[in-house]
PASEBA-1860 file (N, C-alpha, C; in nm, 3 decimals):
! residues 336
1> MRTTVRAF> 5.425/11.218/7.214/5.409/11.277/7.347/5.544/11.320/7.399 ~ 5.554/11.441/7.454/5.680/11.491/7.507/5.675/11.487/7.659 ~ 5.783/11.440/7.719/5.795/11.440/7.865/5.899/11.542/7.904 ~ 5.866/11.625/8.001/5.960/11.729/8.043/5.988/11.716/8.190 ~ 6.104/11.762/8.230/6.144/11.767/8.370/6.180/11.909/8.402 ~ 6.126/11.965/8.510/6.156/12.102/8.546/6.255/12.103/8.661 ~ 6.364/12.174/8.645/6.468/12.180/8.748/6.537/12.314/8.738 ~ 6.561/12.377/8.853/6.628/12.506/8.858/6.558/12.608/8.770
9> GSTVNLTR> 6.426/12.599/8.762/6.350/12.698/8.689/6.352/12.680/8.539 ~ 6.410/12.573/8.487/6.414/12.550/8.344/6.346/12.419/8.311 ~ 6.301/12.403/8.188/6.233/12.282/8.145/6.321/12.207/8.047 ~ 6.340/12.077/8.073/6.426/11.994/7.990/6.340/11.890/7.919 ~ 6.351/11.881/7.788/6.279/11.781/7.710/6.345/11.646/7.726 ~ 6.270/11.544/7.768/6.328/11.413/7.792/6.382/11.353/7.664 ~ 6.316/11.378/7.550/6.367/11.327/7.422/6.504/11.386/7.393 ~ 6.517/11.515/7.420/6.647/11.581/7.399/6.751/11.524/7.494
17> LCSLLLKP> 6.710/11.495/7.620/6.804/11.439/7.716/6.853/11.303/7.670 ~ 6.763/11.221/7.616/6.803/11.089/7.569/6.904/11.100/7.456 ~ 6.887/11.201/7.369/6.984/11.218/7.261/7.120/11.258/7.316 ~ 7.120/11.330/7.428/7.248/11.369/7.487/7.322/11.249/7.542 ~ 7.247/11.143/7.579/7.312/11.026/7.636/7.405/10.959/7.537 ~ 7.385/10.985/7.408/7.466/10.921/7.306/7.589/11.003/7.271 ~ 7.601/11.122/7.330/7.715/11.207/7.298/7.835/11.167/7.383 ~ 7.954/11.222/7.354/8.072/11.187/7.432/8.056/11.222/7.578
25> VCHWRPVL> 8.141/11.161/7.661/8.132/11.179/7.805/8.151/11.325/7.844 ~ 8.226/11.403/7.766/8.252/11.541/7.803/8.124/11.623/7.806 ~ 8.016/11.573/7.747/7.890/11.645/7.748/7.801/11.604/7.863 ~ 7.851/11.518/7.953/7.766/11.466/8.060/7.744/11.564/8.173 ~ 7.830/11.663/8.187/7.817/11.752/8.302/7.683/11.825/8.306 ~ 7.636/11.885/8.196/7.505/11.948/8.205/7.391/11.850/8.227 ~ 7.406/11.728/8.173/7.300/11.628/8.192/7.288/11.591/8.339 ~ 7.402/11.565/8.403/7.400/11.528/8.544/7.357/11.645/8.630
33> GVAFGALV> 7.389/11.765/8.585/7.343/11.882/8.659/7.192/11.888/8.662 ~ 7.129/11.859/8.550/6.983/11.856/8.545/6.929/11.746/8.634 ~ 6.994/11.630/8.629/6.948/11.517/8.710/6.951/11.551/8.857 ~ 7.061/11.612/8.903/7.070/11.644/9.045/6.975/11.758/9.079 ~ 6.955/11.849/8.983/6.858/11.955/9.007/6.720/11.898/9.030 ~ 6.685/11.797/8.951/6.556/11.732/8.972/6.549/11.667/9.107 ~ 6.661/11.610/9.152/6.667/11.543/9.281/6.639/11.639/9.395 ~ 6.702/11.756/9.393/6.697/11.846/9.507/6.579/11.941/9.502
41> MVPPLAVA> 6.540/11.985/9.381/6.449/12.096/9.371/6.305/12.062/9.340 ~ 6.282/11.950/9.269/6.146/11.926/9.225/6.063/11.872/9.339 ~ 5.928/11.874/9.324/5.840/11.823/9.429/5.867/11.676/9.456 ~ 5.810/11.625/9.564/5.849/11.495/9.616/5.821/11.377/9.527 ~ 5.731/11.388/9.430/5.704/11.273/9.344/5.825/11.232/9.265 ~ 5.926/11.318/9.255/6.043/11.287/9.174/6.159/11.237/9.257 ~ 6.137/11.204/9.384/6.248/11.161/9.468/6.205/11.048/9.561 ~ 6.258/10.930/9.540/6.249/10.816/9.633/6.123/10.814/9.717
49> QTRPNHTS> 6.011/10.783/9.656/5.885/10.789/9.728/5.839/10.654/9.780 ~ 5.910/10.548/9.750/5.865/10.417/9.793/5.873/10.404/9.943 ~ 5.776/10.337/10.000/5.774/10.317/10.144/5.877/10.210/10.181 ~ 5.965/10.235/10.276/6.063/10.134/10.315/5.994/10.010/10.372 ~ 6.050/9.895/10.341/5.987/9.771/10.384/6.058/9.711/10.505 ~ 6.131/9.795/10.578/6.198/9.742/10.696/6.198/9.850/10.804 ~ 6.195/9.806/10.927/6.210/9.896/11.041/6.301/9.830/11.141 ~ 6.362/9.910/11.224/6.451/9.857/11.326/6.400/9.903/11.462
57> SGFLAARA> 6.352/9.809/11.543/6.300/9.846/11.674/6.409/9.905/11.761 ~ 6.533/9.851/11.746/6.644/9.907/11.823/6.673/10.050/11.785 ~ 6.666/10.078/11.656/6.692/10.215/11.612/6.581/10.308/11.657 ~ 6.457/10.263/11.650/6.346/10.348/11.691/6.357/10.383/11.839 ~ 6.401/10.288/11.920/6.420/10.317/12.062/6.532/10.418/12.082 ~ 6.642/10.400/12.008/6.753/10.494/12.019/6.712/10.633/11.972 ~ 6.631/10.639/11.868/6.586/10.768/11.817/6.500/10.839/11.920 ~ 6.418/10.765/11.991/6.335/10.827/12.094/6.421/10.885/12.205
65> FAGGGLDR> 6.530/10.814/12.240/6.619/10.863/12.346/6.694/10.988/12.302 ~ 6.716/11.003/12.170/6.798/11.113/12.120/6.732/11.249/12.137 ~ 6.609/11.251/12.185/6.538/11.378/12.193/6.589/11.473/12.298 ~ 6.638/11.426/12.412/6.673/11.517/12.519/6.810/11.499/12.577 ~ 6.836/11.378/12.631/6.962/11.355/12.701/7.084/11.378/12.616 ~ 7.079/11.335/12.492/7.196/11.351/12.405/7.227/11.498/12.379 ~ 7.125/11.581/12.370/7.148/11.723/12.347/7.235/11.783/12.456 ~ 7.205/11.747/12.579/7.283/11.800/12.692/7.426/11.749/12.689
73> VLASRGLV> 7.442/11.623/12.654/7.578/11.566/12.648/7.659/11.634/12.538 ~ 7.599/11.653/12.422/7.669/11.717/12.310/7.708/11.861/12.345 ~ 7.619/11.930/12.415/7.651/12.067/12.456/7.767/12.068/12.555 ~ 7.770/11.971/12.645/7.879/11.966/12.743/8.013/11.935/12.679 ~ 8.010/11.871/12.559/8.132/11.841/12.487/8.175/11.955/12.395 ~ 8.096/12.064/12.390/8.130/12.178/12.306/8.094/12.159/12.160 ~ 8.018/12.054/12.129/7.984/12.026/11.990/7.864/12.105/11.942 ~ 7.790/12.160/12.033/7.676/12.244/12.000/7.699/12.381/12.062
81> GNNLVAHA> 7.715/12.482/11.979/7.740/12.617/12.030/7.799/12.704/11.921 ~ 7.817/12.832/11.953/7.858/12.929/11.852/7.995/12.989/11.874 ~ 8.070/12.940/11.973/8.200/13.000/12.002/8.305/12.890/12.006 ~ 8.377/12.873/11.898/8.474/12.764/11.890/8.591/12.788/11.985 ~ 8.633/12.913/12.002/8.745/12.942/12.092/8.712/12.898/12.234 ~ 8.590/12.926/12.277/8.551/12.888/12.413/8.531/12.738/12.427 ~ 8.483/12.672/12.321/8.450/12.531/12.328/8.565/12.438/12.292 ~ 8.670/12.491/12.230/8.778/12.406/12.180/8.837/12.314/12.285
89> PMIVPPSG> 8.860/12.360/12.409/8.917/12.267/12.509/8.830/12.146/12.538 ~ 8.700/12.154/12.510/8.611/12.041/12.536/8.606/11.944/12.418 ~ 8.647/11.991/12.298/8.637/11.906/12.179/8.769/11.832/12.162 ~ 8.792/11.735/12.246/8.914/11.656/12.242/8.876/11.509/12.260 ~ 8.953/11.419/12.203/8.922/11.277/12.220/8.954/11.231/12.362 ~ 8.872/11.145/12.419/8.903/11.092/12.552/9.036/11.017/12.550 ~ 9.107/11.021/12.659/9.233/10.950/12.670/9.212/10.800/12.643 ~ 9.299/10.744/12.561/9.289/10.603/12.526/9.211/10.576/12.398
97> TEVDETEQ> 9.156/10.681/12.337/9.081/10.667/12.212/9.175/10.681/12.093 ~ 9.160/10.594/11.993/9.241/10.607/11.873/9.194/10.725/11.789 ~ 9.290/10.801/11.740/9.264/10.916/11.655/9.330/10.890/11.519 ~ 9.252/10.909/11.413/9.303/10.891/11.277/9.319/11.028/11.211 ~ 9.435/11.051/11.156/9.465/11.178/11.090/9.471/11.154/10.939 ~ 9.389/11.224/10.864/9.386/11.210/10.719/9.413/11.344/10.653 ~ 9.457/11.336/10.528/9.479/11.457/10.448/9.414/11.437/10.313 ~ 9.342/11.538/10.269/9.280/11.535/10.137/9.358/11.625/10.043
105> RSKQGGQT> 9.395/11.569/9.928/9.469/11.644/9.826/9.395/11.640/9.694 ~ 9.419/11.742/9.615/9.359/11.749/9.482/9.428/11.649/9.390 ~ 9.347/11.580/9.307/9.406/11.486/9.211/9.492/11.558/9.110 ~ 9.453/11.678/9.076/9.529/11.757/8.980/9.607/11.864/9.056 ~ 9.737/11.850/9.057/9.822/11.946/9.125/9.872/11.900/9.259 ~ 9.794/11.816/9.328/9.838/11.761/9.455/9.834/11.856/9.572 ~ 9.773/11.974/9.558/9.772/12.067/9.670/9.678/12.017/9.779 ~ 9.711/12.052/9.902/9.630/12.010/10.016/9.497/12.084/10.017
113> ISQTRAWT> 9.389/12.009/10.030/9.255/12.067/10.038/9.214/12.081/10.185 ~ 9.242/11.979/10.264/9.205/11.983/10.406/9.281/11.876/10.482 ~ 9.285/11.891/10.613/9.341/11.792/10.705/9.238/11.767/10.813 ~ 9.222/11.640/10.851/9.116/11.604/10.945/9.168/11.510/11.052 ~ 9.128/11.535/11.174/9.142/11.442/11.285/9.006/11.381/11.312 ~ 8.999/11.249/11.323/8.870/11.182/11.346/8.885/11.076/11.453 ~ 8.782/11.062/11.532/8.779/10.954/11.631/8.635/10.917/11.660 ~ 8.618/10.798/11.719/8.486/10.749/11.758/8.493/10.706/11.903
121> EDLDNNAL> 8.398/10.754/11.982/8.395/10.724/12.125/8.256/10.680/12.167 ~ 8.246/10.619/12.284/8.117/10.576/12.338/8.041/10.697/12.391 ~ 7.909/10.695/12.370/7.825/10.804/12.418/7.686/10.749/12.449 ~ 7.663/10.719/12.577/7.531/10.675/12.621/7.476/10.562/12.535 ~ 7.549/10.453/12.524/7.509/10.336/12.447/7.501/10.362/12.297 ~ 7.561/10.471/12.254/7.572/10.502/12.112/7.719/10.528/12.082 ~ 7.748/10.553/11.956/7.884/10.590/11.915/7.882/10.736/11.869 ~ 7.976/10.814/11.919/7.992/10.953/11.877/8.115/10.961/11.788
129> HVELTSFP> 8.094/10.995/11.662/8.204/11.011/11.567/8.227/11.160/11.545 ~ 8.350/11.204/11.565/8.385/11.346/11.557/8.493/11.365/11.452 ~ 8.479/11.468/11.372/8.581/11.505/11.273/8.613/11.653/11.287 ~ 8.739/11.683/11.313/8.788/11.820/11.321/8.873/11.846/11.198 ~ 8.832/11.941/11.117/8.897/11.967/10.989/8.954/12.107/10.987 ~ 9.075/12.119/10.935/9.137/12.250/10.914/9.170/12.264/10.766 ~ 9.165/12.388/10.720/9.189/12.419/10.579/9.312/12.507/10.565 ~ 9.381/12.497/10.452/9.500/12.581/10.433/9.472/12.730/10.447
137> SKQSQVAF> 9.349/12.770/10.420/9.311/12.911/10.435/9.277/12.947/10.579 ~ 9.301/12.854/10.674/9.294/12.875/10.818/9.154/12.868/10.879 ~ 9.051/12.839/10.800/8.921/12.815/10.861/8.921/12.676/10.925 ~ 8.823/12.653/11.012/8.810/12.524/11.080/8.668/12.474/11.067 ~ 8.653/12.344/11.078/8.520/12.284/11.073/8.509/12.173/11.177 ~ 8.398/12.171/11.247/8.369/12.066/11.345/8.243/11.992/11.299 ~ 8.253/11.862/11.288/8.138/11.781/11.247/8.127/11.661/11.341 ~ 8.004/11.618/11.367/7.984/11.501/11.452/7.859/11.426/11.408
145> WVLPNHSA> 7.862/11.296/11.433/7.749/11.207/11.407/7.727/11.121/11.530 ~ 7.605/11.109/11.576/7.570/11.015/11.682/7.506/10.893/11.616 ~ 7.570/10.777/11.631/7.530/10.655/11.561/7.489/10.549/11.663 ~ 7.374/10.487/11.646/7.333/10.382/11.740/7.424/10.261/11.729 ~ 7.454/10.201/11.843/7.549/10.089/11.843/7.491/9.961/11.782 ~ 7.361/9.943/11.789/7.304/9.814/11.752/7.216/9.820/11.628 ~ 7.229/9.924/11.549/7.153/9.932/11.425/7.220/10.034/11.335 ~ 7.177/10.036/11.208/7.231/10.133/11.113/7.160/10.266/11.131
153> GCLIFGRT> 7.201/10.364/11.050/7.137/10.495/11.056/7.210/10.590/11.148 ~ 7.161/10.712/11.152/7.221/10.819/11.232/7.112/10.882/11.317 ~ 7.147/10.916/11.441/7.052/10.981/11.531/7.059/11.133/11.521 ~ 7.180/11.187/11.529/7.199/11.332/11.528/7.325/11.363/11.447 ~ 7.320/11.470/11.371/7.435/11.517/11.296/7.445/11.668/11.311 ~ 7.568/11.716/11.322/7.591/11.859/11.327/7.722/11.894/11.259 ~ 7.727/12.009/11.196/7.850/12.054/11.130/7.852/12.206/11.128 ~ 7.963/12.263/11.172/7.978/12.408/11.174/8.116/12.445/11.121
161> MYDTNGRP> 8.119/12.543/11.033/8.245/12.598/10.984/8.270/12.731/11.054 ~ 8.395/12.751/11.096/8.433/12.871/11.170/8.539/12.949/11.094 ~ 8.539/13.081/11.115/8.644/13.163/11.054/8.771/13.154/11.137 ~ 8.871/13.231/11.101/9.002/13.222/11.167/8.998/13.272/11.311 ~ 8.891/13.340/11.348/8.875/13.388/11.486/8.778/13.304/11.566 ~ 8.731/13.192/11.509/8.641/13.104/11.581/8.495/13.143/11.574 ~ 8.460/13.236/11.489/8.320/13.274/11.473/8.254/13.185/11.369 ~ 8.129/13.142/11.391/8.064/13.053/11.295/8.035/13.122/11.163
169> LQSEFWRN> 8.066/13.051/11.055/8.035/13.100/10.921/7.907/13.038/10.869 ~ 7.893/12.908/10.889/7.770/12.838/10.851/7.757/12.714/10.937 ~ 7.633/12.673/10.958/7.609/12.563/11.051/7.491/12.479/11.004 ~ 7.498/12.350/11.031/7.390/12.256/11.000/7.362/12.173/11.125 ~ 7.235/12.142/11.145/7.197/12.049/11.251/7.085/11.962/11.197 ~ 7.093/11.833/11.225/6.996/11.736/11.172/6.968/11.634/11.279 ~ 6.841/11.603/11.296/6.800/11.501/11.391/6.707/11.402/11.321 ~ 6.730/11.275/11.344/6.644/11.172/11.287/6.516/11.164/11.369
177> DRQLKITG> 6.410/11.218/11.314/6.285/11.229/11.388/6.169/11.212/11.290 ~ 6.060/11.157/11.338/5.943/11.140/11.252/5.894/11.273/11.194 ~ 5.920/11.381/11.265/5.872/11.510/11.218/5.957/11.568/11.105 ~ 6.058/11.494/11.059/6.124/11.532/10.934/6.027/11.525/10.816 ~ 5.925/11.444/10.830/5.828/11.426/10.721/5.731/11.543/10.721 ~ 5.746/11.630/10.622/5.653/11.740/10.604/5.552/11.702/10.496 ~ 5.454/11.786/10.475/5.352/11.757/10.375/5.415/11.736/10.238 ~ 5.385/11.624/10.178/5.437/11.593/10.046/5.571/11.526/10.044
185> AADFPADL> 5.632/11.504/10.160/5.764/11.443/10.165/5.755/11.291/10.156 ~ 5.868/11.229/10.131/5.876/11.083/10.123/5.854/11.022/10.261 ~ 5.825/10.892/10.261/5.824/10.816/10.385/5.969/10.777/10.416 ~ 6.033/10.855/10.500/6.174/10.830/10.526/6.193/10.701/10.605 ~ 6.294/10.621/10.570/6.322/10.500/10.646/6.375/10.535/10.785 ~ 6.361/10.442/10.877/6.406/10.468/11.014/6.557/10.487/11.020 ~ 6.631/10.405/10.943/6.778/10.410/10.949/6.833/10.511/10.850 ~ 6.786/10.634/10.861/6.823/10.741/10.769/6.953/10.807/10.811
193> YPEALPAI> 7.025/10.859/10.713/7.144/10.940/10.737/7.120/11.080/10.681 ~ 7.193/11.179/10.732/7.187/11.312/10.671/7.264/11.312/10.540 ~ 7.268/11.427/10.475/7.338/11.436/10.347/7.487/11.410/10.363 ~ 7.546/11.457/10.472/7.689/11.433/10.497/7.705/11.295/10.559 ~ 7.799/11.218/10.505/7.814/11.079/10.545/7.957/11.051/10.589 ~ 7.979/11.002/10.711/8.114/10.965/10.752/8.154/10.831/10.691 ~ 8.281/10.813/10.666/8.326/10.689/10.603/8.292/10.566/10.685 ~ 8.291/10.579/10.818/8.265/10.461/10.902/8.124/10.409/10.882
201> ALTRVVDV> 8.035/10.489/10.823/7.899/10.442/10.800/7.897/10.322/10.707 ~ 7.992/10.316/10.613/7.994/10.207/10.517/8.022/10.074/10.584 ~ 8.113/10.073/10.679/8.148/9.948/10.746/8.039/9.901/10.841 ~ 7.939/9.984/10.863/7.828/9.947/10.950/7.715/9.878/10.874 ~ 7.718/9.884/10.740/7.607/9.827/10.661/7.649/9.709/10.576 ~ 7.780/9.682/10.565/7.826/9.566/10.488/7.931/9.490/10.568 ~ 7.943/9.363/10.537/8.046/9.279/10.598/8.172/9.294/10.512 ~ 8.270/9.368/10.562/8.388/9.398/10.482/8.473/9.275/10.457
209> SHRGASGK> 8.449/9.165/10.527/8.529/9.045/10.509/8.481/8.959/10.393 ~ 8.370/8.995/10.331/8.313/8.913/10.223/8.309/8.993/10.093 ~ 8.390/8.952/9.998/8.388/9.015/9.866/8.251/8.995/9.802 ~ 8.199/9.101/9.742/8.069/9.095/9.679/7.953/9.130/9.771 ~ 7.980/9.144/9.901/7.874/9.183/9.993/7.822/9.322/9.954 ~ 7.694/9.342/9.974/7.635/9.470/9.934/7.534/9.517/10.038 ~ 7.505/9.643/10.033/7.407/9.703/10.123/7.370/9.839/10.068 ~ 7.296/9.914/10.145/7.259/10.048/10.101/7.251/10.141/10.220
217> IDQQVSPY> 7.271/10.266/10.191/7.259/10.373/10.290/7.162/10.475/10.234 ~ 7.061/10.510/10.313/6.962/10.609/10.272/7.002/10.745/10.328 ~ 7.022/10.842/10.239/7.062/10.977/10.278/6.952/11.076/10.241 ~ 6.912/11.156/10.336/6.817/11.263/10.306/6.891/11.375/10.233 ~ 6.844/11.412/10.115/6.913/11.512/10.035/6.829/11.636/10.010 ~ 6.704/11.633/10.056/6.618/11.750/10.044/6.508/11.734/10.147 ~ 6.429/11.837/10.172/6.317/11.821/10.267/6.216/11.717/10.222 ~ 6.220/11.680/10.093/6.118/11.594/10.038/6.163/11.451/10.010
225> GFVDQQIT> 6.291/11.425/9.999/6.330/11.292/9.955/6.466/11.248/10.002 ~ 6.495/11.122/9.971/6.623/11.062/10.008/6.676/10.983/9.889 ~ 6.804/10.955/9.894/6.871/10.881/9.788/6.933/10.755/9.848 ~ 6.923/10.645/9.773/6.990/10.521/9.813/7.134/10.523/9.762 ~ 7.228/10.510/9.852/7.367/10.487/9.814/7.390/10.336/9.813 ~ 7.425/10.283/9.698/7.450/10.139/9.686/7.595/10.112/9.726 ~ 7.614/10.025/9.822/7.745/9.996/9.878/7.785/9.853/9.840 ~ 7.905/9.838/9.782/7.951/9.707/9.736/8.095/9.684/9.780
233> VGDSNQMQ> 8.120/9.565/9.834/8.256/9.528/9.876/8.328/9.466/9.757 ~ 8.448/9.516/9.729/8.524/9.468/9.615/8.644/9.384/9.656 ~ 8.751/9.393/9.578/8.870/9.311/9.598/8.949/9.358/9.719 ~ 9.037/9.270/9.762/9.133/9.304/9.868/9.273/9.302/9.808 ~ 9.357/9.390/9.856/9.495/9.396/9.810/9.579/9.473/9.911 ~ 9.707/9.479/9.884/9.797/9.556/9.969/9.795/9.702/9.923 ~ 9.797/9.793/10.018/9.793/9.936/9.985/9.894/10.012/10.070 ~ 9.967/10.101/10.004/10.064/10.187/10.071/10.005/10.327/10.081
241> VPAGRFAA> 9.997/10.377/10.203/9.955/10.515/10.229/10.059/10.577/10.322 ~ 10.056/10.708/10.344/10.157/10.769/10.430/10.167/10.706/10.569 ~ 10.057/10.649/10.619/10.061/10.589/10.753/10.123/10.450/10.753 ~ 10.149/10.392/10.635/10.210/10.260/10.630/10.149/10.173/10.522 ~ 10.183/10.045/10.526/10.133/9.949/10.429/10.033/9.857/10.499 ~ 9.918/9.836/10.434/9.810/9.760/10.495/9.746/9.666/10.393 ~ 9.684/9.560/10.444/9.591/9.481/10.364/9.462/9.560/10.358 ~ 9.415/9.588/10.237/9.303/9.681/10.218/9.186/9.613/10.148
249> IRIDSQPN> 9.066/9.657/10.184/8.942/9.615/10.120/8.883/9.736/10.048 ~ 8.844/9.715/9.923/8.782/9.822/9.846/8.631/9.818/9.863 ~ 8.571/9.935/9.885/8.426/9.947/9.894/8.384/10.063/9.805 ~ 8.289/10.037/9.716/8.238/10.139/9.625/8.101/10.187/9.670 ~ 8.079/10.316/9.652/7.951/10.377/9.685/7.903/10.458/9.567 ~ 7.778/10.435/9.524/7.723/10.507/9.410/7.573/10.526/9.429 ~ 7.521/10.644/9.396/7.377/10.667/9.409/7.298/10.574/9.316 ~ 7.185/10.529/9.364/7.092/10.450/9.285/7.010/10.545/9.199
257> ASSILPTW> 7.026/10.535/9.068/6.958/10.628/8.978/6.807/10.625/8.994 ~ 6.750/10.508/9.021/6.604/10.499/9.034/6.553/10.571/9.157 ~ 6.639/10.586/9.260/6.596/10.661/9.378/6.607/10.811/9.355 ~ 6.691/10.852/9.260/6.702/10.993/9.227/6.589/11.037/9.136 ~ 6.559/10.954/9.036/6.460/10.989/8.934/6.364/10.872/8.914 ~ 6.278/10.844/9.011/6.193/10.725/9.004/6.090/10.729/8.892 ~ 6.059/10.848/8.839/5.958/10.856/8.732/6.018/10.846/8.594 ~ 6.150/10.838/8.584/6.213/10.831/8.451/6.205/10.688/8.397
265> PRFTLGAV> 6.200/10.672/8.263/6.195/10.538/8.204/6.319/10.456/8.240 ~ 6.300/10.326/8.252/6.410/10.239/8.295/6.528/10.244/8.198 ~ 6.501/10.250/8.067/6.612/10.251/7.972/6.696/10.377/7.987 ~ 6.634/10.487/8.026/6.709/10.610/8.048/6.795/10.599/8.173 ~ 6.740/10.541/8.278/6.817/10.525/8.401/6.937/10.435/8.379 ~ 6.920/10.331/8.297/7.031/10.242/8.269/7.144/10.312/8.199 ~ 7.112/10.411/8.117/7.216/10.487/8.047/7.281/10.588/8.137 ~ 7.205/10.643/8.232/7.258/10.746/8.321/7.346/10.687/8.431
273> SPFLPQTT> 7.307/10.570/8.482/7.371/10.513/8.602/7.523/10.506/8.596 ~ 7.584/10.461/8.486/7.730/10.450/8.486/7.802/10.583/8.504 ~ 7.731/10.693/8.484/7.796/10.823/8.491/7.764/10.900/8.618 ~ 7.686/10.839/8.708/7.665/10.903/8.836/7.794/10.896/8.917 ~ 7.823/10.999/8.996/7.950/11.002/9.070/7.966/10.881/9.160 ~ 8.080/10.818/9.152/8.112/10.703/9.237/8.226/10.739/9.329 ~ 8.214/10.701/9.453/8.320/10.722/9.551/8.377/10.587/9.589 ~ 8.509/10.575/9.586/8.576/10.449/9.619/8.652/10.466/9.749
281> YYFQADPP> 8.628/10.374/9.841/8.694/10.374/9.971/8.783/10.251/9.983 ~ 8.891/10.266/10.056/8.976/10.152/10.091/8.991/10.151/10.243 ~ 8.948/10.040/10.302/8.956/10.025/10.447/9.057/9.917/10.482 ~ 9.115/9.930/10.597/9.201/9.824/10.647/9.119/9.696/10.659 ~ 9.173/9.586/10.608/9.097/9.460/10.606/9.070/9.408/10.746 ~ 9.162/9.430/10.837/9.147/9.381/10.973/9.090/9.490/11.063 ~ 9.023/9.450/11.172/8.976/9.550/11.267/9.092/9.636/11.316 ~ 9.070/9.764/11.340/8.942/9.836/11.346/8.894/9.893/11.212
289> HRLLRKEQ> 8.942/9.839/11.102/8.897/9.881/10.968/8.915/10.032/10.947 ~ 9.036/10.078/10.970/9.064/10.220/10.948/9.044/10.259/10.802 ~ 8.997/10.380/10.780/8.990/10.433/10.644/9.133/10.462/10.598 ~ 9.173/10.399/10.487/9.308/10.417/10.435/9.311/10.519/10.321 ~ 9.212/10.514/10.236/9.211/10.601/10.118/9.069/10.619/10.069 ~ 9.041/10.737/10.019/8.911/10.768/9.962/8.933/10.844/9.833 ~ 8.874/10.797/9.726/8.885/10.862/9.596/8.747/10.913/9.557 ~ 8.735/11.042/9.551/8.605/11.103/9.527/8.609/11.184/9.400
297> AGAPFIGG> 8.518/11.151/9.308/8.509/11.226/9.183/8.440/11.358/9.209 ~ 8.491/11.464/9.152/8.426/11.593/9.165/8.291/11.590/9.097 ~ 8.186/11.629/9.167/8.051/11.627/9.112/8.025/11.757/9.039 ~ 7.997/11.753/8.907/7.982/11.876/8.831/7.865/11.961/8.875 ~ 7.761/11.899/8.938/7.646/11.976/8.978/7.660/12.030/9.120 ~ 7.766/11.989/9.191/7.789/12.040/9.326/7.911/12.130/9.328 ~ 8.010/12.094/9.251/8.133/12.173/9.250/8.238/12.111/9.340 ~ 8.357/12.167/9.335/8.466/12.116/9.416/8.560/12.031/9.334
305> PEGVTELV> 8.686/12.029/9.373/8.785/11.952/9.297/8.774/11.803/9.324 ~ 8.825/11.723/9.232/8.837/11.580/9.257/8.950/11.560/9.358 ~ 8.919/11.489/9.464/9.016/11.477/9.572/9.046/11.333/9.609 ~ 9.163/11.314/9.670/9.206/11.186/9.725/9.240/11.207/9.871 ~ 9.177/11.130/9.958/9.203/11.137/10.102/9.282/11.014/10.143 ~ 9.388/11.034/10.222/9.470/10.921/10.268/9.499/10.933/10.418 ~ 9.514/10.817/10.479/9.551/10.811/10.620/9.698/10.849/10.635 ~ 9.724/10.954/10.712/9.860/11.002/10.732/9.923/10.936/10.854
313> RYYVAGTI> 9.847/10.924/10.959/9.896/10.855/11.078/9.778/10.827/11.169 ~ 9.801/10.743/11.270/9.701/10.717/11.373/9.774/10.700/11.505 ~ 9.708/10.735/11.612/9.771/10.730/11.744/9.662/10.722/11.849 ~ 9.702/10.703/11.972/9.609/10.694/12.083/9.614/10.824/12.161 ~ 9.499/10.885/12.183/9.493/11.012/12.255/9.553/10.997/12.395 ~ 9.631/11.095/12.433/9.695/11.093/12.564/9.832/11.029/12.566 ~ 9.880/10.983/12.448/10.013/10.923/12.440/10.109/11.021/12.374 ~ 10.234/10.979/12.358/10.336/11.065/12.301/10.306/11.098/12.155
321> GDNWPTVK> 10.227/11.015/12.088/10.194/11.042/11.949/10.094/11.153/11.931 ~ 10.032/11.196/12.040/9.927/11.296/12.032/9.989/11.435/12.039 ~ 10.039/11.483/11.925/10.104/11.614/11.923/10.045/11.706/11.817 ~ 9.924/11.676/11.770/9.857/11.764/11.674/9.813/11.890/11.748 ~ 9.837/12.009/11.693/9.792/12.131/11.759/9.641/12.130/11.779 ~ 9.596/12.187/11.890/9.453/12.191/11.917/9.384/12.291/11.827 ~ 9.252/12.278/11.819/9.175/12.374/11.741/9.197/12.514/11.793 ~ 9.200/12.529/11.924/9.219/12.662/11.984/9.354/12.719/11.946
329> HDIRRSSG> 9.458/12.635/11.944/9.592/12.681/11.905/9.593/12.725/11.760 ~ 9.526/12.650/11.673/9.521/12.687/11.532/9.455/12.822/11.512 ~ 9.347/12.847/11.587/9.275/12.974/11.573/9.363/13.089/11.616 ~ 9.428/13.075/11.729/9.511/13.184/11.778/9.629/13.211/11.685 ~ 9.687/13.104/11.630/9.802/13.120/11.543/9.762/13.191/11.414 ~ 9.645/13.155/11.357/9.605/13.213/11.230/9.555/13.356/11.246 ~ 9.509/13.393/11.366/9.457/13.527/11.385/9.561/13.622/11.440 ~ 9.683/13.574/11.458/9.792/13.658/11.505/9.798/13.673/11.653
END
């Protein structure tokens, strides 16, 4: 009997795929490409269909509140809209809020990929996490997550990339709502996250003070399904980054193969799992658990270089350390 998987319009023989598992690692890129294609493109039976066995009453209440009031607040902060030049003065951290500045560089060559300012502030009994990213090619990106204070998961996510004149190039908006479930889709868990995940989400699901602690984050990756990210706390050690030397905790994140391909045989999943992309984070061991370093393997089925993100500096908004040019200043400078 032959088992086939259809992805990206092509049919892959499972017997042939198993034979590929025995080849050298350099041949894994097409295999993983097929696996991710099955994750994103195939009907819902091939993606995380198990019903979650937990609910959070606190999160459900927060999700209900996210329907109206938060939209108005986000709009007043300039996070929802199509004109970055007009909204830039509103997208600033409140005075007294810590701002973390990170830089992402390519592992090969060391060139700068992006620079990001990030902060987390209170927002109507929730946490608003904002990331402002600039690229060497002068485009800008604004991303935000609304996170409930007393439970895991995400309420609202938005991300927009702008050109050098502040015009939107592409935009995403996601809301955690029961109506995400369309016909044939998975039973999404209440504490769901969008596909884009902020680093602070990891510290919300595991106790970083306990080595070996584990948890999971459910990310919606298609209209039909979600993937479990397995989160594990590792060793602690001293780490030097541009912002200084810190006691650091390592946290690893890796997709659960069974949530990507639940219909595949267990022996096949066991062979695939070690080669699924793993992201390694290092957080400051002591509160506020700043992100110190992130090592992300380039995913062959998504594209992009392998990058390393490090904390360059941190400061409190409204103090002398707050001298990063504003988004509006960057736009005007790059457009002449």
